[in-house]
Legacy VTK file of the C-alpha trace (Angstrom):
# vtk DataFile Version 3.0
C-alpha trace
ASCII
DATASET POLYDATA
POINTS 621 float
-17.017 125.597 140.185
-13.761 124.967 138.286
-11.241 122.324 139.677
-8.462 123.475 142.022
-5.069 123.989 140.240
-2.056 122.605 142.185
1.175 124.412 141.294
3.607 122.646 143.727
3.671 119.262 145.500
6.306 119.399 148.246
5.857 115.755 149.153
6.445 114.547 145.647
9.489 116.750 145.247
10.910 115.497 148.528
10.541 111.897 147.459
12.220 112.605 144.087
15.200 114.362 145.643
15.477 111.666 148.279
15.637 108.945 145.611
18.276 110.840 143.640
20.458 111.445 146.680
20.144 107.825 147.683
21.102 106.702 144.163
24.101 109.050 144.093
25.182 107.827 147.517
24.963 104.209 146.407
26.986 105.002 143.267
29.621 106.845 145.310
29.866 103.983 147.748
30.218 101.508 144.936
32.871 103.627 143.222
34.695 104.006 146.530
34.583 100.273 147.104
35.850 99.676 143.535
38.698 102.151 144.099
39.615 100.502 147.381
39.473 97.090 145.723
41.700 98.303 142.880
44.184 99.823 145.276
44.217 96.611 147.282
44.733 94.615 144.096
47.604 96.804 142.905
49.309 97.309 146.260
48.877 93.871 147.744
48.052 91.238 145.179
50.134 92.695 142.291
52.863 94.147 144.510
55.656 91.856 143.251
54.735 92.343 139.593
54.798 96.129 139.712
57.899 96.178 141.845
59.630 94.203 139.087
58.372 96.612 136.432
59.600 99.521 138.478
63.005 97.937 138.831
63.170 97.376 135.078
62.553 101.051 134.519
65.753 101.909 136.359
67.766 98.672 136.047
69.165 97.634 132.677
71.234 94.753 131.388
74.264 96.062 129.482
76.548 93.782 127.428
80.310 93.939 127.988
82.252 93.226 124.807
85.246 90.915 125.272
88.811 92.000 124.601
89.879 90.728 121.196
92.841 88.358 121.191
96.234 89.640 120.045
98.189 88.247 117.105
101.931 87.565 117.296
104.601 86.195 115.007
106.496 83.022 115.856
109.258 85.171 117.360
106.897 87.183 119.573
106.471 90.340 117.473
103.061 91.947 117.993
101.152 91.991 114.686
97.628 93.010 115.772
97.112 95.147 118.866
94.229 96.645 120.857
94.774 100.321 121.588
92.572 102.392 123.921
90.547 105.072 122.174
87.455 107.194 122.741
84.408 107.171 120.496
81.302 109.340 120.423
78.154 107.217 120.676
74.476 108.152 120.446
71.544 106.184 121.897
68.509 107.035 119.709
65.747 106.305 122.249
67.200 108.871 124.659
67.499 111.664 122.077
64.747 114.079 121.109
65.493 115.606 117.739
68.311 113.451 116.392
69.000 115.632 113.353
69.340 118.768 115.473
71.635 116.922 117.860
73.878 115.982 114.950
73.997 119.614 113.813
74.967 120.789 117.290
77.626 118.096 117.689
79.200 119.023 114.354
79.587 122.561 115.655
81.305 121.214 118.744
83.851 118.807 117.194
84.945 117.740 113.720
82.438 115.254 112.305
82.712 114.598 108.581
80.015 113.692 106.085
81.451 110.176 105.906
81.008 109.836 109.692
77.368 110.886 109.457
76.712 108.581 106.513
78.240 105.620 108.335
76.266 106.526 111.484
72.962 106.548 109.605
73.749 103.179 108.025
74.531 101.676 111.427
71.381 103.272 112.846
69.274 101.072 110.577
70.915 97.910 111.905
70.812 98.706 115.623
67.945 98.692 118.090
66.927 102.091 119.453
68.228 101.402 122.920
71.694 100.437 121.633
74.536 102.925 121.336
75.578 103.777 117.771
79.108 105.174 117.195
79.301 108.501 115.359
83.012 109.354 115.616
86.000 107.191 116.468
89.420 108.055 117.885
88.503 111.312 119.574
91.444 113.463 120.633
91.844 114.518 124.262
90.691 118.018 123.336
87.562 116.656 121.654
86.779 114.479 124.657
87.093 117.556 126.894
84.767 119.610 124.679
82.060 116.955 124.634
82.367 116.329 128.371
82.026 120.042 129.126
78.751 120.311 127.193
77.533 116.820 128.055
74.507 118.154 129.987
73.131 119.617 126.735
73.111 116.271 124.941
71.101 113.528 126.664
71.774 110.206 124.953
75.246 111.267 123.787
78.205 109.567 125.465
81.966 109.395 125.149
82.792 105.701 125.349
86.249 104.293 126.011
86.964 101.288 123.814
89.858 99.220 122.580
90.509 99.911 118.908
92.242 97.371 116.650
95.614 98.532 115.385
98.121 96.916 113.015
101.667 98.095 113.856
103.271 96.785 110.648
100.551 98.188 108.411
100.881 97.320 104.728
103.685 94.777 105.331
101.176 92.224 106.600
97.859 93.457 105.211
97.270 90.404 102.999
98.098 88.007 105.828
96.546 89.486 108.956
93.685 91.133 107.078
91.638 93.489 109.218
88.506 93.857 111.326
85.649 96.074 110.192
82.237 97.255 111.301
79.612 94.525 111.511
77.299 94.778 108.491
74.087 93.105 107.357
75.863 90.091 105.872
77.683 89.505 109.151
74.474 89.788 111.165
72.935 86.951 109.144
75.627 84.481 110.187
76.997 85.516 113.587
75.706 84.615 117.036
73.798 87.796 117.930
73.880 87.118 121.664
77.669 86.729 121.679
78.159 89.886 119.614
75.975 92.171 121.745
77.977 95.314 122.347
80.581 94.323 119.726
80.936 96.642 116.751
83.725 94.873 114.809
84.327 91.474 113.256
87.148 89.914 111.241
86.745 90.694 107.549
89.856 89.283 105.892
92.910 87.089 106.429
93.791 85.696 109.836
91.319 88.075 111.500
88.470 86.426 109.616
89.725 82.830 109.554
90.261 82.733 113.336
87.394 85.009 114.371
85.985 82.403 116.762
89.252 82.175 118.691
90.018 85.900 118.625
86.594 87.284 119.574
86.004 85.662 122.969
82.627 85.598 124.778
80.467 88.554 125.731
79.880 89.490 129.376
76.970 91.336 131.004
76.446 93.813 133.798
73.243 94.864 135.600
73.297 98.630 136.066
71.043 101.175 137.758
70.303 104.236 135.614
68.601 107.566 136.247
65.794 109.150 134.224
68.315 110.344 131.643
69.714 106.845 131.236
73.034 107.601 132.911
74.521 104.731 134.886
74.390 105.366 138.642
75.889 102.115 139.873
76.624 98.548 138.839
74.409 96.026 140.616
75.845 92.806 139.233
78.520 91.829 136.746
79.369 88.758 134.692
82.801 89.435 133.165
83.485 88.665 129.500
85.931 85.988 128.405
88.742 87.545 126.368
89.667 86.119 122.988
92.678 83.853 122.645
96.063 85.223 121.637
97.310 83.675 118.402
100.864 83.065 117.235
101.611 82.659 113.534
104.366 80.783 111.728
105.672 84.047 110.242
109.285 85.146 110.545
108.787 88.925 110.736
112.366 89.843 109.892
112.162 87.673 106.757
108.770 89.169 105.926
110.060 92.734 106.211
113.088 91.910 104.066
110.847 90.391 101.384
108.705 93.542 101.390
111.833 95.668 100.923
113.035 93.428 98.089
109.835 94.098 96.129
109.563 97.770 97.023
108.472 99.792 94.012
107.630 96.643 92.021
104.565 94.485 91.634
104.853 90.850 92.551
104.660 88.152 95.183
106.985 86.217 97.462
106.196 83.091 99.465
108.539 81.242 101.820
107.453 77.927 103.363
109.024 75.478 105.774
108.773 72.227 103.759
108.926 70.159 106.931
105.496 71.206 108.183
103.985 73.677 105.700
104.399 76.658 108.008
104.498 79.933 106.069
107.597 81.967 106.929
106.897 84.946 104.667
104.079 85.902 102.337
104.217 89.186 100.452
101.867 90.646 97.877
103.149 93.935 96.497
101.963 96.602 96.538
100.047 96.374 99.793
97.665 98.689 101.633
97.215 100.018 105.164
94.615 97.808 106.919
94.143 100.429 109.653
92.089 102.445 107.150
89.382 99.768 107.186
88.963 99.228 110.937
86.337 101.925 111.516
85.229 102.268 107.914
87.291 103.698 105.094
86.055 106.894 103.488
84.846 106.758 99.891
87.688 108.846 98.454
90.421 106.678 99.996
88.688 103.487 98.916
88.321 104.788 95.370
92.050 105.571 95.246
92.838 101.980 96.214
90.416 100.586 93.645
91.743 102.795 90.867
95.414 102.266 91.661
97.221 100.618 88.704
99.083 98.414 91.179
95.808 96.840 92.407
96.951 96.770 96.065
93.707 95.184 97.288
94.393 91.998 95.277
96.258 89.325 97.201
98.635 88.214 94.463
99.930 85.283 96.519
96.534 83.593 96.679
94.560 85.169 93.855
97.178 86.133 91.282
97.261 83.612 88.411
100.422 83.556 86.305
101.915 81.336 83.607
104.593 79.448 85.580
107.097 79.569 82.706
110.157 77.379 83.019
109.634 76.805 86.738
107.369 73.949 85.623
110.224 72.040 83.980
111.485 70.042 87.023
107.968 68.695 87.591
107.618 67.677 83.956
111.055 66.045 84.074
109.914 63.912 87.002
106.780 62.989 85.040
108.982 61.948 82.126
111.063 59.676 84.363
108.007 58.199 86.059
106.186 57.432 82.826
109.259 55.887 81.210
109.083 58.407 78.387
112.554 59.631 79.364
115.632 58.287 81.075
118.056 60.683 82.648
120.769 59.965 80.083
118.523 60.320 77.016
119.639 63.220 74.864
117.691 65.651 72.713
119.240 67.763 69.966
118.484 71.480 70.342
119.148 73.556 67.211
117.311 76.547 68.728
113.825 75.558 67.559
111.354 72.683 67.386
108.742 71.914 64.726
105.945 69.390 64.663
106.042 66.834 61.870
104.424 68.247 58.772
104.356 71.817 60.113
106.529 74.755 59.164
105.844 76.625 62.407
108.904 76.769 64.619
108.661 76.814 68.393
111.738 78.752 69.380
114.186 78.210 72.184
115.207 81.194 74.290
118.770 80.640 73.042
118.858 81.512 69.348
121.761 79.276 68.395
120.428 76.351 70.394
121.969 74.299 73.187
123.174 71.322 71.193
122.803 67.910 72.777
120.881 68.017 76.057
120.319 65.321 78.661
117.828 65.917 81.478
120.176 67.522 84.007
121.643 69.858 81.423
118.195 70.733 80.066
116.935 71.769 83.511
120.139 73.574 84.473
120.254 75.558 81.227
116.467 75.686 80.821
116.473 74.260 77.304
113.042 74.863 75.787
113.489 72.432 72.897
114.141 69.551 75.297
110.840 70.264 77.054
108.912 70.835 73.827
109.962 67.335 72.879
109.260 65.892 76.304
105.799 67.491 76.448
105.007 66.142 72.969
105.999 62.630 74.014
104.143 62.784 77.326
100.895 64.108 75.881
98.443 66.469 77.510
96.684 63.912 79.722
99.839 62.627 81.403
101.052 66.201 81.874
97.709 67.158 83.426
97.754 64.244 85.864
101.403 64.737 86.850
100.980 68.437 87.612
97.807 67.852 89.592
99.739 65.473 91.839
101.861 68.457 92.864
98.786 70.579 93.578
98.697 72.674 90.428
95.155 73.577 89.407
93.902 72.962 92.955
93.614 75.170 96.065
96.509 74.466 98.415
94.215 74.435 101.449
95.901 77.344 103.235
94.087 78.018 106.498
93.026 81.609 105.712
91.215 80.613 102.512
90.408 83.000 99.692
92.698 81.372 97.120
92.220 80.794 93.427
92.561 77.294 91.977
94.753 78.205 89.027
94.485 76.138 85.852
95.968 72.922 84.480
94.268 72.397 81.108
93.140 69.124 79.572
91.309 67.947 76.469
87.997 67.720 78.329
88.447 71.181 79.838
89.035 72.830 76.464
86.154 70.996 74.839
83.843 72.058 77.669
84.965 75.700 77.840
85.738 76.521 74.209
83.989 73.679 72.377
87.238 73.086 70.516
89.658 70.163 70.206
93.077 70.159 71.812
95.920 70.938 69.405
99.431 69.417 69.557
101.029 72.864 69.600
99.202 73.649 72.833
100.893 70.673 74.451
104.302 71.986 73.364
103.920 75.424 74.921
102.521 73.837 78.073
105.892 72.069 78.289
107.524 75.443 79.026
104.754 76.681 81.342
102.903 78.835 78.827
99.530 78.665 77.139
96.436 77.958 79.208
98.291 76.917 82.334
98.105 79.316 85.293
99.427 78.964 88.832
99.286 81.086 91.966
102.518 81.944 93.809
101.229 79.877 96.737
100.826 76.843 94.473
104.357 77.289 93.159
105.722 77.533 96.689
103.747 74.505 97.866
104.858 72.445 94.853
108.481 73.464 95.473
108.146 72.435 99.119
106.751 69.084 97.942
109.770 68.636 95.672
112.044 69.502 98.618
110.217 66.940 100.749
110.555 64.300 98.016
106.828 63.963 97.651
105.770 64.788 101.192
103.103 67.443 100.729
101.983 69.500 103.749
99.117 71.986 103.495
100.437 75.551 103.885
99.314 77.209 107.095
99.835 80.387 109.126
98.415 79.293 112.481
101.044 78.149 114.962
99.374 78.162 118.383
96.749 79.811 120.587
97.188 80.858 124.208
94.744 81.840 126.930
95.633 85.438 127.893
94.435 84.947 131.477
96.689 82.069 132.528
99.036 82.137 129.498
98.438 78.452 128.833
98.572 76.983 125.334
95.075 75.940 124.264
95.777 74.847 120.702
98.687 74.063 118.390
99.000 73.525 114.656
99.106 69.947 113.495
100.746 69.521 110.067
98.173 68.228 107.595
99.754 65.911 105.065
97.932 65.904 101.773
98.161 63.010 99.321
101.840 62.098 98.967
103.452 62.205 95.523
104.595 58.612 95.094
107.312 57.599 92.644
108.290 54.096 91.570
111.998 54.798 91.878
113.246 57.091 94.671
116.327 57.789 92.554
114.123 59.908 90.297
113.912 62.512 93.071
117.711 62.604 93.194
117.926 63.105 89.449
115.580 66.105 89.336
116.871 67.724 92.553
120.473 67.340 91.379
119.487 69.076 88.155
117.954 71.928 90.193
121.193 72.097 92.171
123.014 72.586 88.869
120.772 75.599 88.134
122.411 77.541 90.962
125.780 75.832 91.469
126.576 74.473 88.011
129.003 76.167 85.646
126.249 76.869 83.099
123.186 77.070 85.346
120.778 79.902 84.605
120.965 81.128 88.242
124.625 80.309 88.910
125.338 83.845 90.098
123.186 83.467 93.214
124.932 80.235 94.122
128.403 81.769 94.134
129.860 81.913 97.626
126.742 80.524 99.292
127.636 78.631 102.494
124.666 76.330 101.882
123.330 74.452 98.862
120.411 75.777 96.804
118.192 73.831 94.426
116.343 76.228 92.144
114.730 76.922 88.809
114.381 80.171 86.921
111.369 81.069 84.822
110.253 83.733 82.396
106.578 83.980 81.490
105.369 85.861 78.448
102.625 88.427 78.902
102.172 88.962 75.157
102.945 86.689 72.230
105.845 87.335 69.853
105.446 86.712 66.134
107.311 83.933 64.338
109.748 86.343 62.702
109.846 88.950 65.478
112.373 89.491 68.236
111.470 90.305 71.821
113.097 93.639 72.762
112.035 94.621 76.289
113.003 98.266 75.905
110.570 98.659 73.000
107.609 97.205 74.920
105.531 99.046 77.562
106.492 97.881 81.046
103.100 96.362 81.811
103.488 94.064 78.764
106.986 92.806 79.531
107.692 89.254 80.673
107.171 88.178 84.264
110.262 86.982 86.151
109.960 83.830 88.301
112.193 81.757 90.545
111.607 78.780 92.827
114.142 77.265 95.205
114.718 75.340 98.409
117.685 74.994 100.743
119.760 73.384 102.012
119.426 70.546 99.524
120.584 67.909 102.017
117.921 68.791 104.603
115.527 71.446 103.277
114.265 73.981 105.786
112.895 76.653 103.491
111.256 76.733 100.055
110.582 79.964 98.189
108.611 81.099 95.155
109.137 84.578 93.737
107.290 86.414 90.973
108.261 89.893 89.821
105.606 91.170 87.471
107.044 92.488 84.202
110.502 91.929 85.683
111.910 90.252 82.570
114.374 87.439 83.178
113.909 85.236 86.231
117.673 84.904 86.656
118.151 88.682 86.666
115.135 89.893 88.674
113.720 87.088 90.820
116.680 84.819 91.663
118.772 87.552 93.389
115.862 88.199 95.744
115.927 84.532 96.751
119.622 84.737 97.646
118.968 87.795 99.851
116.174 85.995 101.681
118.095 82.736 102.105
121.216 84.512 103.380
119.122 86.335 105.940
117.192 83.238 106.993
120.222 81.022 107.482
122.215 83.872 108.987
119.494 84.341 111.552
119.410 80.614 112.255
123.170 80.598 112.810
122.854 83.525 115.232
120.038 81.755 117.076
122.165 78.623 117.436
125.132 80.643 118.634
122.963 82.450 121.137
LINES 1 622
621 0 1 2 3 4 5 6 7 8 9 10 11 12 13 14 15 16 17 18 19 20 21 22 23 24 25 26 27 28 29 30 31 32 33 34 35 36 37 38 39 40 41 42 43 44 45 46 47 48 49 50 51 52 53 54 55 56 57 58 59 60 61 62 63 64 65 66 67 68 69 70 71 72 73 74 75 76 77 78 79 80 81 82 83 84 85 86 87 88 89 90 91 92 93 94 95 96 97 98 99 100 101 102 103 104 105 106 107 108 109 110 111 112 113 114 115 116 117 118 119 120 121 122 123 124 125 126 127 128 129 130 131 132 133 134 135 136 137 138 139 140 141 142 143 144 145 146 147 148 149 150 151 152 153 154 155 156 157 158 159 160 161 162 163 164 165 166 167 168 169 170 171 172 173 174 175 176 177 178 179 180 181 182 183 184 185 186 187 188 189 190 191 192 193 194 195 196 197 198 199 200 201 202 203 204 205 206 207 208 209 210 211 212 213 214 215 216 217 218 219 220 221 222 223 224 225 226 227 228 229 230 231 232 233 234 235 236 237 238 239 240 241 242 243 244 245 246 247 248 249 250 251 252 253 254 255 256 257 258 259 260 261 262 263 264 265 266 267 268 269 270 271 272 273 274 275 276 277 278 279 280 281 282 283 284 285 286 287 288 289 290 291 292 293 294 295 296 297 298 299 300 301 302 303 304 305 306 307 308 309 310 311 312 313 314 315 316 317 318 319 320 321 322 323 324 325 326 327 328 329 330 331 332 333 334 335 336 337 338 339 340 341 342 343 344 345 346 347 348 349 350 351 352 353 354 355 356 357 358 359 360 361 362 363 364 365 366 367 368 369 370 371 372 373 374 375 376 377 378 379 380 381 382 383 384 385 386 387 388 389 390 391 392 393 394 395 396 397 398 399 400 401 402 403 404 405 406 407 408 409 410 411 412 413 414 415 416 417 418 419 420 421 422 423 424 425 426 427 428 429 430 431 432 433 434 435 436 437 438 439 440 441 442 443 444 445 446 447 448 449 450 451 452 453 454 455 456 457 458 459 460 461 462 463 464 465 466 467 468 469 470 471 472 473 474 475 476 477 478 479 480 481 482 483 484 485 486 487 488 489 490 491 492 493 494 495 496 497 498 499 500 501 502 503 504 505 506 507 508 509 510 511 512 513 514 515 516 517 518 519 520 521 522 523 524 525 526 527 528 529 530 531 532 533 534 535 536 537 538 539 540 541 542 543 544 545 546 547 548 549 550 551 552 553 554 555 556 557 558 559 560 561 562 563 564 565 566 567 568 569 570 571 572 573 574 575 576 577 578 579 580 581 582 583 584 585 586 587 588 589 590 591 592 593 594 595 596 597 598 599 600 601 602 603 604 605 606 607 608 609 610 611 612 613 614 615 616 617 618 619 620
């Protein structure tokens, strides 16, 4: 009989299902316990941690940029202001589709290609949660348009800021300088924490030199924001510390008059108080409008400035290097007295030319027929070239080099805004090093009338003139006068005159000799600048100068009308007044202006009349 076939075992199936249900129940219980444990861990144990994270999602720390300090003249005229303006700013992390947003915004308000280019450059330097300005100085109509459609542009905000503004524009561009957008070079050197929320930094002039005083310290505020990042309320606030207000030594009325005097011409004017080195006026012409640079100048405007034949971006006062011409003669005369090479009464015969022994080349005097017999005072007053050819020959290049360096020629003056050229006082070693050539006697002769390799900046000429006025007392030129706290209006810093190495002479009477000769230049019967001394109610010590731009052949005559303007002689004049107690020293250069007595000296008289007229009015008041 075959075995019985069992098709179904209910008992076995029951046991299998029972085991599976039991296993599933155990797993479910375990998972439930794990879930409860996790919830307990998150809600109880980690409660403080996740509460903090939640707060951070809706609470942000926002920097508050400080108000930049103002800049004033010594007489209280505002030179650098902060004006309220509106800018359009975008926060990248809150924007989906940045390119499309830019397209839509350009349909809404005027946004140029230069604005977009600048925005994209700034975008690379900012973190995604930081606002990046797209357009500055929005009009009221543009603000209204953006505000009306604000709901369409998450991450786009109209921000009210204070914008730097320079009321006197080009008149002070080379002094005040300007602020500009922070770039990569700035980021490498500045304190990032103190510049959070700040878009501008001093780039040139006083704005750059006194950035630390002017900027102030950043503040912070804790704000609550919604899902779109809009501020709902301020939770806490640490106010910023505003920058200090700065006063400069400038006399604005004198500055404006100096600008007018050079209008339409290229050149430089510097006026210094010889008592402390304070700069009263400092003009480089032509100038430029610094307001163009505050929020980034467009490429076309910048190219026009670069290509301008007047080179307005060059600060001629500090960077322009010119042959000083005959303005160097008083300093060489003093060197002659000090070295014993000359005595004041020693005479030199001037037939209208000078020749080295054994040479047929004639070094000509500006006066064809010559001056005849010349002692030192007469030679300075009438600017006799032959006298100074002879003096330079007898002094020699090394003594000339050392004497001029004592007055600061060939060295930076140390002006507090920096950026100045050193000029050049040549020597044997210098020529051998630069040109690998010996020094020739003829080069010493032309150095005696301020030509050849010698170059000086207008600031060096002014500082040297102030040193002559101070009889050797040499103060470093400076623009800073004082700083005040804008909150309590208390003075927090004042300029202290820095005396450089004093020019020492063996006989104080030598100062009298040279200064008296300079007095003869303007008040003597045959002085080269006697016209500006006529009728002056104060005494002026001065010296005219004419510096060649191109050489003139031995048998050629210089005829200005036949030479292109840019190749004509430069006109120079230095002076100080009053001689008895100097209060102002000036140096003037008119590029391609021809004669110093005709072009530069009359400007000095205008400035001095104004300065002393103003002082008289102040005293009367």
